[in-house]
C-alpha positions in Angstrom: -32.5 -8.4 18.2 -32.2 -10.7 21.3 -32.9 -14.3 20.6 -32.0 -17.8 21.6 -31.4 -18.8 17.9 -29.5 -15.8 16.3 -28.6 -17.8 13.3 -32.3 -18.1 12.3 -33.5 -14.5 13.0 -30.5 -12.3 11.7 -32.2 -9.2 10.3 -30.9 -7.9 6.9 -29.6 -4.5 8.3 -29.1 -5.3 11.9 -27.7 -7.8 14.3 -29.0 -10.8 16.3 -27.5 -11.5 19.7 -27.8 -14.7 21.5 -29.2 -14.6 25.1 -27.7 -14.2 27.7 -25.6 -11.3 26.3 -21.9 -11.8 26.0 -19.9 -8.5 26.0 -17.3 -9.8 23.6 -19.8 -11.3 21.1 -21.9 -8.0 21.3 -18.9 -5.9 20.5 -17.8 -8.0 17.6 -21.2 -8.1 16.1 -21.4 -4.3 16.3 -18.0 -4.0 14.6 -19.1 -6.3 11.7 -22.3 -4.3 11.3 -20.4 -1.0 11.2 -17.8 -2.4 8.7 -20.7 -3.8 6.5 -22.4 -0.4 6.5 -19.3 1.6 5.8 -18.0 -0.6 3.0 -21.3 -1.3 1.3 -21.2 -0.2 -2.3 -23.3 2.6 -3.6 -26.6 1.4 -5.3 -26.3 2.0 -8.9 -29.2 1.8 -11.5 -28.9 -1.3 -13.8 -27.5 -0.5 -17.2 -29.9 0.0 -20.0 -27.8 -2.1 -22.5 -26.8 -5.5 -22.3 -23.1 -4.8 -22.2 -21.6 -3.7 -18.9 -18.6 -1.4 -18.8 -16.2 -3.5 -16.7 -13.5 -0.8 -16.6 -15.5 2.0 -15.1 -13.8 3.3 -11.9 -15.6 2.7 -8.6 -17.5 5.7 -7.4 -18.7 6.8 -4.1 -21.9 8.9 -4.4 -22.0 12.1 -6.7 -21.9 14.3 -3.6 -19.1 12.5 -1.7 -17.0 12.3 -4.9 -17.0 16.0 -5.4 -16.3 16.6 -1.7 -13.4 14.1 -1.8 -12.0 15.7 -4.8 -12.2 19.1 -3.3 -10.5 17.9 -0.1 -7.7 16.2 -2.1 -7.2 19.3 -4.1 -7.0 21.5 -1.1 -4.5 19.1 0.6 -2.3 18.9 -2.3 -2.0 22.7 -2.3 -2.7 23.2 -5.9 -5.6 24.6 -7.9 -7.4 22.6 -10.5 -5.9 24.6 -13.2 -2.3 24.4 -12.1 0.4 22.0 -13.3 0.4 20.3 -9.8 -3.3 19.7 -9.7 -4.8 16.4 -8.6 -4.1 13.7 -11.2 -6.4 10.8 -11.7 -4.7 7.4 -11.9 -6.2 6.8 -15.3 -4.5 9.8 -16.6 -1.2 9.3 -14.8 1.8 7.4 -16.3 2.3 4.1 -14.4 5.0 2.2 -16.3 6.9 0.9 -13.2 5.3 -2.6 -13.4 5.7 -5.0 -16.3 2.0 -5.4 -16.6 0.8 -2.8 -19.1 -2.8 -3.1 -17.9 -2.0 -1.8 -14.4 -4.4 1.1 -14.8 -7.3 -1.2 -15.7 -6.4 -3.6 -13.0 -6.4 -0.9 -10.4 -10.1 -0.3 -10.9 -12.2 -2.2 -8.3 -14.8 -4.6 -9.8 -18.4 -3.4 -9.7 -20.5 -4.7 -6.8 -17.3 -5.8 -4.9 -18.1 -7.7 -1.7 -17.1 -6.0 1.5 -13.9 -7.5 3.1 -14.4 -9.8 6.0 -14.5 -8.1 9.4 -11.9 -8.8 12.1 -13.0 -10.0 15.3 -12.2 -7.9 18.5 -9.2 -10.1 19.1 -7.8 -10.1 15.5 -8.3 -6.4 15.4 -5.7 -5.7 18.1 -3.5 -8.5 16.8 -3.2 -7.1 13.4 -4.0 -3.4 13.6 -2.8 -2.5 17.2 -4.2 0.4 19.2 -1.8 3.3 18.5 -3.4 6.6 18.6 -2.9 9.3 15.8 0.1 11.4 16.2 1.1 14.9 14.8 2.9 13.9 11.6 4.4 17.3 11.5 6.4 16.7 14.8 9.7 14.9 13.8 9.9 13.0 17.1 6.3 11.8 16.8 6.7 10.7 13.2 9.6 8.4 14.3 7.0 6.4 16.3 5.0 5.4 13.2 7.8 3.3 11.5 9.1 -0.2 12.0 11.9 -2.2 10.2 10.5 -5.2 8.3 14.0 -6.8 8.2 13.7 -7.3 11.9 10.7 -9.4 11.5 9.5 -12.7 9.8 8.0 -10.7 7.0 11.3 -9.3 5.9 13.1 -12.5 6.3 10.5 -14.4 4.2 10.8 -11.7 1.4 14.5 -12.0 1.5 14.6 -15.7 1.3 11.9 -15.5 -1.5 14.2 -13.2 -3.6 17.1 -15.8 -3.1 14.9 -18.7 -4.1 13.8 -16.9 -7.2 17.2 -16.0 -8.2 18.4 -19.6 -7.7 15.3 -21.2 -9.0 15.1 -23.5 -6.1 13.0 -24.0 -3.0 14.6 -22.9 0.3 13.9 -23.8 3.8 14.3 -21.3 6.6 14.5 -22.6 10.4 14.2 -20.6 13.4 12.8 -20.3 16.9 9.1 -19.8 17.1 8.1 -21.2 13.7 10.4 -24.2 13.5 10.6 -24.3 9.6 9.2 -22.6 6.6 9.7 -23.9 3.0 9.5 -21.2 0.4 8.5 -22.7 -3.0 8.6 -19.8 -5.6 7.7 -22.1 -8.5 4.4 -23.1 -6.9 3.9 -19.7 -5.1 3.4 -21.6 -1.9 4.9 -21.6 1.6 4.9 -24.8 3.6 4.8 -24.7 7.4 5.1 -27.4 9.9 3.5 -25.5 12.8 -0.2 -24.1 12.8 -1.0 -20.7 11.4 -1.7 -19.3 14.8 1.9 -20.0 16.0 3.4 -18.6 12.7 1.4 -15.3 13.2 2.5 -15.0 16.8 6.2 -15.6 15.6 5.5 -12.7 13.0 4.9 -10.2 15.7 8.3 -10.9 17.6 11.6 -9.2 16.5 13.9 -11.8 14.9 17.5 -11.3 13.7 18.4 -12.8 10.4 21.6 -14.2 11.8 19.6 -16.6 14.0 18.1 -18.3 11.1 19.2 -21.3 9.1 18.8 -21.3 5.3 19.0 -24.6 3.3 18.0 -25.8 0.0 15.2 -28.3 -0.2 14.3 -30.8 -2.9 10.9 -31.6 -4.4 11.1 -35.0 -2.8 11.6 -33.6 0.6 8.5 -31.4 0.0 6.4 -34.3 -1.0 7.5 -36.2 2.1 6.3 -33.5 4.5 4.0 -34.9 7.2 0.3 -34.8 6.6 -0.1 -32.2 9.4 2.1 -29.6 7.5 0.2 -26.6 6.3 0.6 -24.8 2.9 -0.3 -21.2 2.4 -0.4 -18.9 -0.7 2.8 -16.8 -0.9 1.2 -13.4 -1.0 -1.6 -14.0 1.5 0.8 -15.2 4.1 3.3 -12.4 3.5 0.3 -10.0 3.6 -0.5 -11.4 7.1 3.1 -11.3 8.2 3.3 -7.6 7.2 0.2 -6.8 9.3 1.7 -8.7 12.3 4.9 -6.7 12.1 3.4 -3.5 11.3 0.3 -3.3 13.7 -0.6 0.1 12.4 2.9 1.3 11.4 4.8 2.0 8.2 8.0 0.4 6.9 11.0 2.4 7.6 12.0 4.8 4.9 8.3 5.2 3.7 7.6 8.8 2.6 4.5 10.3 4.0 4.4 12.9 1.1 4.9 10.6 -1.9 2.1 10.0 -4.3 0.6 6.5 -4.0 -1.6 4.5 -6.6 -2.8 1.1 -6.7 -1.2 -1.5 -9.1 -4.3 -3.8 -9.1 -7.3 -4.5 -7.0 -6.7 -7.2 -4.4 -9.1 -10.0 -3.6 -10.4 -8.6 -0.2 -12.5 -11.6 0.6 -9.3 -13.7 1.0 -7.2 -11.0 2.9 -7.3 -9.7 6.5 -8.0 -6.0 6.2 -8.5 -3.0 8.6 -11.8 -1.1 8.6 -12.3 1.3 5.7 -10.1 -0.8 3.4 -12.4 -0.6 0.5 -12.6 3.1 0.8 -8.8 3.6 1.2 -8.0 1.3 -1.8 -10.9 3.0 -3.9 -9.1 6.4 -3.3 -5.7 5.0 -4.3 -7.2 3.4 -7.4 -8.7 6.7 -8.5 -6.1 9.3 -7.5 -2.5 9.7 -6.8 -2.5 10.8 -3.2 -0.1 10.7 -0.3 -0.6 8.8 3.0 -1.3 12.1 4.8 -3.7 13.1 2.3 -5.5 9.7 2.5 -5.8 10.0 6.4 -7.1 13.6 6.2 -9.4 13.3 3.2 -11.1 10.0 4.4 -11.1 11.1 8.1 -10.0 7.6 9.3 -7.4 6.7 12.1 -3.8 6.7 10.8 -3.2 3.1 11.8 -5.8 1.8 9.3 -4.3 3.6 6.4 -0.7 2.7 7.6 -1.5 -1.0 8.2 -3.1 -1.3 4.8 -0.3 0.4 3.1 2.2 -1.9 4.9 0.4 -5.1 3.6 -0.1 -3.8 0.0 3.6 -2.7 -0.1 4.7 -6.1 1.0 3.2 -7.8 -2.0 3.8 -5.1 -4.5 0.3 -3.6 -4.8 1.2 0.0 -4.7 3.2 2.2 -7.0 5.1 5.1 -5.0 6.2 8.3 -6.8 8.3 10.7 -5.0 7.6 14.3 -5.1 10.7 16.1 -6.3 11.2 19.8 -5.7 12.6 21.7 -8.6 16.1 22.8 -7.8 16.7 26.6 -8.0 19.7 27.5 -10.2 21.0 30.9 -11.1 20.6 31.3 -14.9 23.1 33.6 -16.6 21.5 35.9 -19.1 22.5 35.1 -22.7 25.4 36.9 -24.0 24.6 38.9 -27.1 26.5 38.1 -30.3 28.1 41.6 -30.5 29.3 41.3 -26.9 30.9 38.0 -27.8 32.7 39.6 -30.7 33.9 42.5 -28.6 35.3 40.1 -26.0 37.1 38.1 -28.7 38.7 41.1 -30.3 39.8 42.4 -26.9 41.6 38.9 -26.3 43.2 39.1 -29.6 44.6 42.7 -28.9 46.0 41.4 -25.6 47.6 38.3 -26.9 48.6 39.2 -30.4 48.6 43.0 -30.4 45.9 42.8 -33.0 44.0 46.1 -33.7 40.8 46.3 -35.5 41.0 49.5 -37.7 38.2 48.5 -39.9 35.5 49.7 -37.3 35.1 50.0 -33.7 33.5 47.1 -31.7 29.8 47.8 -31.0 
């Protein structure tokens, strides 16, 4: 709809564009509409009873659910009756996290709101534009990885671990972001520069040796200038991971390992690539690899890789490596009478003993 007042005439399942048409605004509106349609939850009939099962897993439609399961089973190379068949997360053992309710927390809430859409500028900033590559090609695979330790993401994670171990607040100073104060007790990060500058610095490779780390007191934190900004720990690390990743995976990530979701994140407060709800919904339901995720949902690799990098940076995913059983030569068991015959032969050799009672069998 073309109108002079789009804020008053926005259709429910369409878009309203202000006249005259601006190409950037038009592209952004189309992207928001597409994301809203793709992530819109499936309509479910209201429950007949007053109680609502809050632990029921999120479902696609019945048709797409069966198609998805068939795809995953085929991609895993196992039949439904085999020992290596597709395993739902609810049946898998997930004891790597201290929270014993991980399986329940991984289930997306019913009627979950679609994550906020990225603008055209934000999309390239966080997700990048790398095309899909042939993951079976070794040289092509190398291009989908990055080293978090070379970026602000890795440095903040390292300083946070140090601050937790010492039970103190630490300040890291460096070019591009001036100073960040990591306060593990309050789960906050204080910055003296605007968020836009922080995120720009998060995209630039930065050596740890070029940083300065100091302990900071509560009094110093309280005396920060009024212009200082404070951010939630996980939300800022999530953004730093997207900035450093830009559609790539942390170095050392296995494309074949099984992934499951620890708990469902609050997508309304996080920047996410398109199809984030579908990808997370898959990881919440089934243990599946990154390659299987890309192929079964038929989404660009960079969407899956960027989301995994962000989730991994704040511990939202469990990773289970696939171990190939070792092949060993098993000696056939030696019968008892064979052992007795061998023993008698040794005695005859060493002590001249002769068994006259009966021959060895």
